[in-house]
VOBA-1610 file (N, C-alpha, C; in pm, whole numbers, padded with zeros to 5 digits, always signed):
BEGIN
Met+05950-11757+02306Met+05828-11653+02267Met+05776-11593+02394Arg+05754-11687+02480Arg+05686-11624+02609Arg+05755-11491+02683Gly+05906-11508+02655Gly+05980-11401+02713Gly+05981-11282+02619Asp+05911-11306+02494Asp+05901-11197+02411Asp+05791-11122+02466Phe+05697-11158+02496Phe+05526-11107+02515Phe+05520-10972+02608Pro+05585-10963+02714Pro+05577-10854+02802Pro+05626-10739+02719Trp+05745-10754+02640Trp+05772-10630+02565Trp+05667-10583+02470Tyr+05607-10694+02418Tyr+05509-10665+02302Tyr+05398-10593+02360Cys+05341-10652+02470Cys+05237-10561+02537Cys+05259-10430+02573Ser+05400-10427+02656Ser+05413-10256+02657Ser+05420-10177+02565Ile+05464-10217+02463Ile+05477-10136+02330Ile+05331-10113+02289Asn+05288-10207+02283Asn+05092-10179+02226Asn+05060-10084+02317Lys+05063-10098+02456Lys+04968-10001+02543Lys+05055-09842+02527Lys+05165-09858+02495Lys+05243-09699+02460Lys+05174-09641+02356Asp+05151-09720+02229Asp+05098-09701+02137Asp+04937-09646+02144Asn+04870-09717+02206Asn+04751-09711+02265Asn+04690-09549+02301Met+04792-09535+02425Met+04808-09422+02479Met+04816-09297+02402Lys+04931-09335+02319Lys+04940-09224+02231Lys+04851-09179+02131Asn+04761-09306+02073Asn+04663-09268+01975Asn+04530-09192+02098Leu+04541-09217+02182Leu+04406-09176+02301Leu+04456-09050+02312Met+04565-08953+02330Met+04592-08852+02345Met+04573-08760+02184Thr+04605-08845+02100Thr+04583-08765+01964Thr+04463-08755+01944Ala+04383-08840+02001Ala+04229-08817+01950Ala+04189-08710+02026Val+04215-08720+02138Val+04182-08623+02268Val+04196-08475+02188Leu+04305-08453+02152Leu+04384-08325+02119Leu+04307-08270+02014Leu+04303-08394+01915Leu+04199-08357+01780Leu+04038-08300+01798Leu+04008-08383+01907Leu+03862-08323+01949Leu+03863-08194+01999Gly+03985-08170+02099Gly+03983-08041+02153Gly+04015-07939+02049Ile+04080-07953+01942Ile+04145-07836+01813Ile+03964-07816+01764Leu+03926-07956+01713Leu+03786-07957+01653Leu+03686-07851+01719Ala+03667-07906+01871Ala+03571-07830+01933Ala+03622-07649+01921Thr+03743-07645+01924Thr+03755-07504+01919Thr+03747-07422+01791Val+03789-07491+01723Val+03783-07444+01569Val+03616-07427+01531Met+03555-07544+01600Met+03405-07513+01566Met+03343-07408+01675Ala+03418-07390+01775Ala+03349-07281+01857Ala+03365-07138+01824Gln+03499-07122+01744Gln+03546-07015+01685Gln+03465-06980+01573Glu+03430-07066+01495Glu+03350-07072+01365Glu+03173-07033+01406Glu+03123-07059+01530Glu+03009-07053+01540Glu+03007-06908+01608Glu+03109-06813+01696Glu+03103-06699+01749Glu+03104-06618+01655Pro+03184-06594+01570Pro+03222-06480+01450Pro+03053-06484+01392Arg+03009-06573+01384Arg+02821-06598+01317Arg+02786-06506+01354Glu+02760-06552+01515Glu+02652-06476+01607Glu+02682-06309+01600Leu+02794-06312+01607Leu+02848-06144+01636Leu+02827-06094+01502Ile+02844-06146+01388Ile+02820-06068+01263Ile+02669-06039+01252Gln+02593-06154+01289Gln+02426-06138+01281Gln+02402-06049+01370Ala+02419-06027+01492Ala+02414-05930+01585Ala+02448-05774+01528Arg+02587-05769+01475Arg+02633-05661+01426Arg+02556-05616+01313Ala+02513-05682+01221Ala+02433-05661+01153Ala+02295-05629+01131Ser+02227-05677+01266Ser+02094-05636+01316Ser+02106-05515+01387Tyr+02206-05489+01448Tyr+02252-05312+01515Tyr+02265-05214+01401Gln+02320-05261+01297Gln+02335-05161+01200Gln+02251-05148+01107Ser+02139-05262+01120Ser+02031-05210+01021Ser+01932-05113+01093Gln+01903-05149+01240Gln+01839-05062+01344Gln+01905-04917+01341Leu+02020-04895+01370Leu+02060-04782+01328Leu+02053-04712+01231Lys+02052-04756+01103Lys+02026-04709+00978Lys+01875-04660+00971Phe+01809-04735+01013Phe+01665-04708+01031Phe+01632-04559+01107Ala+01672-04601+01231Ala+01672-04492+01301Ala+01727-04333+01281Ala+01856-04330+01175Ala+01896-04227+01122Ala+01833-04179+01023Gln+01774-04266+00949Gln+01686-04246+00844Gln+01525-04150+00883Ser+01502-04206+00994Ser+01369-04171+01047Ser+01403-04011+01114Tyr+01513-04012+01210Tyr+01528-03885+01247Tyr+01585-03756+01123Leu+01639-03827+01024Leu+01674-03726+00901Leu+01514-03658+00850Gln+01445-03747+00855Gln+01303-03710+00773Gln+01232-03640+00857Lys+01258-03642+00993Lys+01191-03558+01104Lys+01258-03430+01095Leu+01383-03438+01070Leu+01463-03268+01039Leu+01405-03219+00931Glu+01411-03281+00836Glu+01369-03211+00693Glu+01217-03194+00702Ser+01156-03229+00768Ser+01015-03185+00789Ser+00965-03045+00883Met+01084-03077+00977Met+01105-02942+01112Met+01117-02830+01005Arg+01248-02881+00940Arg+01296-02762+00845Arg+01203-02680+00742Lys+01129-02772+00694Lys+01018-02731+00602Lys+00934-02646+00658Met+00906-02660+00766Met+00795-02605+00853Met+00787-02451+00868Pro+00698-02368+00863Pro+00726-02211+00865Pro+00760-02208+01007Ser+00833-02104+01010Ser+00900-02043+01190Ser+00790-01970+01236Met+00756-01966+01397Met+00667-01892+01435Met+00665-01766+01387Lys+00764-01687+01377Lys+00783-01551+01285Lys+00695-01539+01160Ser+00740-01652+01073Ser+00657-01651+00934Ser+00509-01679+00974Gln+00460-01753+01055Gln+00333-01768+01078Gln+00234-01642+01115Val+00323-01594+01206Val+00265-01439+01251Val+00265-01339+01141Asp+00370-01314+01063Asp+00358-01244+00971Asp+00258-01265+00886Val+00265-01414+00819Val+00151-01442+00750Val-00003-01405+00796Ile-00016-01400+00906Ile-00153-01365+00959Ile-00149-01208+00978Arg-00057-01151+00979Arg-00069-00994+01008Arg-00092-00942+00881Ala-00015-01022+00752Ala-00041-00998+00622Ala-00205-00962+00576Glu-00274-01101+00619Glu-00400-01158+00607Glu-00508-01032+00696Ile-00470-01001+00792Ile-00542-00919+00814Ile-00538-00770+00802Ala-00426-00753+00745Ala-00395-00590+00661Ala-00465-00630+00530Ser-00451-00706+00477Ser-00518-00730+00361Ser-00698-00744+00358Phe-00725-00793+00460Phe-00886-00793+00501Phe-00921-00628+00491Lys-00823-00563+00592Lys-00870-00425+00646Lys-00889-00359+00500Lys-00773-00360+00428Lys-00796-00279+00287Lys-00919-00327+00202Gln-00940-00429+00191Gln-01084-00498+00145Gln-01216-00426+00197Val-01192-00409+00343Val-01310-00365+00385Val-01313-00246+00366Ala-01217-00143+00367Ala-01236-00009+00344Ala-01259+00019+00189Ala-01195-00045+00122Ala-01241-00047-00030Ala-01400-00086-00037Asp-01443-00175+00018Asp-01571-00197-00021Asp-01665-00075+00053Ala-01607-00037+00176Ala-01689+00070+00221Ala-01674+00213+00138Ile-01564+00230+00053Ile-01544+00329-00053Ile-01649+00301-00163Thr-01681+00195-00200Thr-01757+00172-00311Thr-01882+00172-00255Ala-01914+00126-00138Ala-02046+00158-00109Ala-02088+00304-00078Ala-02000+00359-00047Ala-02061+00540-00033Ala-02071+00566-00184Ala-01961+00531-00260Ala-01981+00581-00399Ala-02107+00561-00444Asn-02153+00444-00441Asn-02250+00379-00498Asn-02392+00450-00433Ala-02382+00477-00310Ala-02517+00561-00222Ala-02526+00666-00274Ala-02400+00774-00309Ala-02404+00881-00370Ala-02464+00904-00499Asp-02425+00795-00565Asp-02443+00792-00695Asp-02626+00798-00713Gln-02667+00673-00621Gln-02827+00655-00636Gln-02908+00774-00560Ala-02838+00828-00451Ala-02910+00932-00391Ala-02965+01072-00468Pro-03062+01087-00445Pro-03113+01221-00550Pro-03015+01326-00497Glu-03015+01409-00615Glu-02903+01501-00615Glu-03002+01623-00509Lys-02927+01704-00417Lys-02947+01824-00356Lys-02998+01902-00430Pro-03114+01977-00432Pro-03142+02091-00522Pro-03075+02190-00495Gly-03009+02281-00578Gly-02920+02404-00521Gly-03036+02517-00560Ala-03019+02636-00523Ala-03115+02768-00533Ala-03143+02818-00652Asn-03051+02770-00729Asn-03038+02829-00872Asn-03054+02718-00981Thr-03096+02586-00951Thr-03143+02452-01058Thr-03209+02517-01148Ala-03308+02592-01173Ala-03381+02640-01265Ala-03287+02737-01361Asp-03226+02817-01280Asp-03132+02877-01375Asp-03029+02850-01485Ile-02983+02718-01377Ile-02864+02633-01455Ile-02921+02570-01553Lys-03036+02507-01537Lys-03084+02416-01656Lys-03084+02545-01790Ala-03141+02662-01745Ala-03172+02777-01832Ala-03090+02817-01936Gly-02948+02787-01849Gly-02832+02881-01961Gly-02790+02980-01896Lys-02862+03058-01786Lys-02847+03197-01768Lys-02869+03171-01594Leu-02761+03263-01515Leu-02807+03297-01399Leu-02879+03416-01363Thr-02982+03397-01259Thr-03039+03546-01215Thr-02939+03607-01096Glu-02895+03496-01054Glu-02796+03524-00936Glu-02680+03457-00932Phe-02598+03478-00815Phe-02493+03430-00817Phe-02517+03264-00737Pro-02463+03163-00792Pro-02553+03030-00713Pro-02493+03009-00577Lys-02574+02974-00482Lys-02523+02913-00362Lys-02518+02761-00341Asp-02430+02747-00259Asp-02431+02596-00219Asp-02423+02486-00338Ile-02360+02551-00467Ile-02392+02473-00574Ile-02274+02341-00520Thr-02317+02229-00589Thr-02220+02132-00605Thr-02121+02128-00704Ser-02031+01994-00713Ser-01942+01997-00808Ser-02022+01976-00959Ala-02119+01852-00942Ala-02215+01811-01057Ala-02287+01938-01141Asp-02316+02040-01032Asp-02416+02172-01075Asp-02306+02251-01143Trp-02186+02278-01091Trp-02089+02344-01137Trp-02028+02302-01287Asp-02017+02171-01279Asp-01980+02115-01436Asp-02106+02145-01531Arg-02237+02132-01512Arg-02342+02152-01606Arg-02349+02310-01613Leu-02261+02424-01570Leu-02264+02531-01610Leu-02236+02585-01742Pro-02290+02647-01822Pro-02235+02682-01951Pro-02139+02778-01927Gly-02060+02812-02031Gly-01957+02929-01999Gly-01798+02905-02012Lys-01719+03020-02037Lys-01604+02961-02063Lys-01539+02941-01933Val-01442+02857-01920Val-01358+02823-01812Val-01191+02906-01781Ile-01174+02987-01683Ile-01071+03045-01653Ile-01004+02963-01563Arg-00871+02959-01581Arg-00786+02899-01454Arg-00709+03013-01417Val-00729+03045-01246Val-00659+03132-01184Val-00575+03050-01113Asn-00434+03094-01157Asn-00314+03039-01074Asn-00273+03085-00943Ala-00223+03038-00835Ala-00220+03096-00721Ala-00081+03143-00716Glu+00004+03104-00801Glu+00130+03182-00825Glu+00155+03289-00894Asp+00041+03358-00976Asp+00036+03472-01058Asp+00028+03594-00942Gln+00142+03658-00964Gln+00169+03783-00877Gln+00109+03904-00947Asp+00076+04011-00858Asp+00037+04141-00901Asp+00120+04228-00990Gly+00129+04206-01149Gly+00192+04302-01233Gly+00160+04370-01285Asp+00152+04353-01418Asp+00082+04411-01515Asp-00081+04338-01564Trp-00146+04421-01462Trp-00291+04374-01452Trp-00352+04368-01593Asn-00338+04444-01656Asn-00396+04451-01830Asn-00369+04320-01903Lys-00219+04277-01877Lys-00178+04164-01947Lys-00313+04059-01917Asn-00316+04040-01783Asn-00405+03907-01766Asn-00566+03927-01730Ala-00608+04068-01812Ala-00729+04101-01785Ala-00816+04044-01899Ile-00934+04034-01855Ile-01045+03975-01944Ile-01158+04038-01976Thr-01155+04078-02085Thr-01271+04175-02154Thr-01413+04172-02184Ile-01513+04218-02114Ile-01645+04177-02140Ile-01731+04315-02214Lys-01756+04273-02319Lys-01788+04404-02405Lys-01957+04456-02376Asp-01956+04570-02419Asp-02116+04631-02358Asp-02204+04574-02418Gly-02323+04534-02312Gly-02430+04425-02340Gly-02410+04309-02268Asp-02304+04260-02261Asp-02276+04138-02192Asp-02250+04143-02049Ser-02342+04003-01997Ser-02311+04016-01828Ser-02302+03910-01769Phe-02212+03870-01722Phe-02160+03749-01654Phe-02148+03736-01493Tyr-02135+03619-01445Tyr-02104+03590-01322Tyr-02009+03513-01349Ala-01880+03552-01235Ala-01750+03449-01243Ala-01760+03338-01143Val-01808+03208-01165Val-01830+03093-01069Val-01730+03017-01033Pro-01678+03056-00920Pro-01537+02922-00883Pro-01611+02788-00882Ser-01517+02703-00899Ser-01559+02559-00907Ser-01540+02519-00743Pro-01662+02446-00687Pro-01659+02441-00542Pro-01566+02350-00467Ser-01498+02265-00556Ser-01409+02163-00517Ser-01266+02188-00539Asp-01222+02264-00627Asp-01109+02298-00652Asp-01045+02359-00542Lys-00919+02351-00526Lys-00840+02396-00419Lys-00694+02432-00467Trp-00609+02560-00373Trp-00480+02558-00411Trp-00434+02551-00286Asn-00289+02530-00251Asn-00212+02533-00131Asn-00172+02642-00081Leu-00157+02698+00043Leu-00107+02789+00101Leu+00012+02787+00157Asn+00043+02698+00187Asn+00193+02621+00226Asn+00162+02466+00235Lys+00279+02392+00262Lys+00268+02245+00279Lys+00156+02176+00345Lys+00095+02267+00430Lys-00005+02210+00552Lys-00161+02231+00497Val-00145+02375+00465Val-00303+02438+00458Val-00303+02456+00310Ser-00454+02419+00255Ser-00486+02402+00152Ser-00641+02469+00174Cys-00684+02531+00073Cys-00825+02586+00080Cys-00909+02612-00048Asn-01041+02627-00081Asn-01108+02640-00237Asn-01137+02808-00212Trp-01187+02859-00309Trp-01171+02976-00345Trp-01208+03057-00231Glu-01299+03053-00132Glu-01306+03144-00043Glu-01215+03164+00063Gly-01080+03068+00074Gly-00968+03093+00164Gly-00991+03032+00315Val-00871+03117+00400Val-00909+03048+00523Val-00906+03182+00616Pro-00972+03172+00730Pro-00974+03270+00828Pro-00821+03331+00880Leu-00788+03423+00901Leu-00641+03478+00957Leu-00704+03533+01104Glu-00571+03450+01186Glu-00586+03487+01341Glu-00547+03614+01369Gly-00644+03674+01460Gly-00639+03794+01502Gly-00694+03908+01386Met-00731+03867+01289Met-00795+03944+01181Met-00932+03925+01134Ser-01024+03987+01205Ser-01170+03936+01189Ser-01217+03979+01045Gly-01277+03872+00970Gly-01330+03896+00842Gly-01221+03881+00754Ser-01107+03906+00776Ser-01001+03862+00656Ser-00964+03721+00653Arg-00933+03694+00523Arg-00894+03569+00466Arg-00795+03538+00392Ala-00721+03471+00409Ala-00615+03438+00321Ala-00634+03324+00199Gly-00577+03353+00077Gly-00618+03254-00025Gly-00767+03253-00085Arg-00834+03383-00044Arg-00948+03378-00136Arg-00958+03444-00227Leu-01057+03380-00340Leu-01042+03442-00463Leu-01075+03603-00464Ala-00989+03692-00548Ala-00989+03809-00540Ala-01043+03857-00708Met-01111+03967-00670Met-01149+04019-00840Met-01120+04138-00819Trp-01068+04223-00950Trp-01070+04341-00959Trp-01134+04381-01120Ala-01182+04492-01111Ala-01243+04536-01238Ala-01220+04672-01267Ala-01233+04730-01401Ala-01221+04865-01454Ala-01335+04884-01568Lys-01391+04996-01562Lys-01484+05024-01651Lys-01383+05090-01792Thr-01467+05041-01908Thr-01387+05077-02028Thr-01447+05157-02115Asp-01574+05221-02045Asp-01646+05325-02134Asp-01616+05477-02177Gly-01558+05443-02312Gly-01479+05548-02341Gly-01315+05583-02277Lys-01324+05577-02164Lys-01188+05602-02074Lys-01175+05503-01976Thr-01064+05409-01953Thr-01070+05328-01865Thr-01042+05362-01723Ser-01111+05326-01629Ser-01122+05402-01468Ser-01008+05317-01380Ser-00997+05326-01308Ser-00927+05252-01212Ser-00966+05108-01172Trp-00854+05046-01144Trp-00901+04908-01057Trp-00986+04919-00951Thr-01086+04834-00936Thr-01175+04871-00805Thr-01165+04685-00774Ser-01179+04718-00640Ser-01187+04542-00590Ser-01364+04527-00590Leu-01396+04407-00619Leu-01524+04382-00624Leu-01527+04234-00542Glu-01644+04227-00498Glu-01658+04077-00438Glu-01697+03994-00568Val-01658+03864-00518Val-01668+03762-00647Val-01822+03729-00676Lys-01909+03732-00596Lys-02049+03756-00647Lys-02104+03842-00710Thr-02054+03961-00722Thr-02088+04062-00792Thr-02111+04017-00948Pro-02212+04061-00995Pro-02203+04049-01174Pro-02153+04134-01220Leu-02059+04082-01342Leu-01986+04178-01409Leu-02066+04216-01548Ile-02062+04345-01543Ile-02144+04407-01667Ile-02082+04479-01737Gly-02088+04468-01893Gly-01985+04533-01977Gly-02049+04672-02005Pro-01957+04731-02060Pro-01800+04731-02066Pro-01738+04733-01973Leu-01624+04628-01957Leu-01549+04661-01832Leu-01445+04523-01885Lys-01326+04529-01801Lys-01228+04451-01814Lys-01209+04400-01664Phe-01176+04265-01620Phe-01173+04246-01493Phe-01065+04123-01488Arg-01026+04088-01356Arg-00895+04007-01333Arg-00947+03942-01220Leu-00885+03775-01237Leu-00895+03749-01075Leu-00758+03665-01051Ser-00751+03671-00913Ser-00590+03617-00857Ser-00637+03571-00719Ala-00527+03484-00653Ala-00559+03442-00503Ala-00522+03583-00433Gly-00610+03535-00330Gly-00627+03700-00236Gly-00496+03722-00181Tyr-00467+03840-00090Tyr-00349+03905-00033Tyr-00287+03797+00029Ser-00150+03815+00050Ser-00067+03740+00117Ser-00052+03801+00268Tyr-00038+03735+00356Tyr-00031+03778+00489Tyr+00108+03730+00574Asp+00148+03777+00647Asp+00266+03715+00747Asp+00239+03589+00765Gln+00117+03532+00805Gln+00108+03389+00864Gln+00095+03295+00732Tyr+00095+03339+00611Tyr+00081+03284+00486Tyr+00163+03339+00386Pro+00268+03337+00370Pro+00372+03433+00262Pro+00302+03369+00124Arg+00311+03494+00039Arg+00258+03462-00105Arg+00344+03351-00190Ile+00469+03355-00157Ile+00576+03278-00196Ile+00540+03139-00200Tyr+00487+03077-00113Tyr+00442+02921-00067Tyr+00307+02892-00162Tyr+00252+02984-00225Tyr+00113+02955-00284Tyr+00125+02848-00398Lys+00073+02773-00404Lys+00067+02668-00526Lys-00091+02668-00562Gly-00087+02572-00707Gly-00199+02531-00749Gly-00285+02640-00849Glu-00443+02575-00861Glu-00509+02682-00958Glu-00632+02602-00932Ile-00724+02739-00925Ile-00876+02701-00922Ile-00953+02745-01042Arg-01025+02658-01102Arg-01123+02690-01209Arg-01226+02786-01202Val-01248+02880-01280Val-01377+02964-01270Val-01446+02970-01413Lys-01605+02962-01406Lys-01678+02956-01507Lys-01710+03119-01509Leu-01737+03152-01655Leu-01777+03288-01654Leu-01894+03263-01740Val-02019+03249-01641Val-02152+03203-01685Val-02257+03336-01699Pro-02319+03338-01827Pro-02405+03427-01858Pro-02515+03461-01744Ala-02510+03585-01730Ala-02651+03650-01639Ala-02768+03721-01706Glu-02844+03716-01648Glu-02969+03802-01696Glu-02954+03922-01645
//
């Protein structure tokens, strides 16, 4: 038995060494596995945290971009300011016009030279410096004189005044007709260059006596009283090279007002 013992001990030593190596190997494998299991977990946590921060930053920048997109541009803001200024100017102008109109309505009317005659319904003389309101109050038939009427058949457009009647032909002070696209005037016309006393576009009046036999037509000043029996006609004044008659447009109203 003693002879077998050394061999037995040798076998046990080999087994123990084998077992020890196996244990060490298992511990190394276990440590490696544990290390491999822990490292991905940390990476996953770090990656999740990074992705979360990136998502938050992206959302924040998108919100800022959307806010900037909705904000008006500098040009739009300037246009808005200009529009407000224009609107303010229009309102100021409108207020000024309204104030002027109210002041005109409240101001006492300037008395004309023939206010009493106007109220009486008959004129003792041709009214001077009358206003549009005075003209509106005048009694009488309204005649419309068209600037385009040409001198043709005078009798066709003539107005007859019976014997014993007398009138003044009073033009509206505010009505105007156009001599061309740039020049307009009331019944008194506009002065002609180089022709002292001559006026283009003035209201012209012609009359002819009709007592028994019609006389020839005679030019009369508009302020002349019309005493019947006669017939008369009105027209825009003679045309001149400066204002050709072919461009005349518009009409002026004239009232045939009874005279004393």
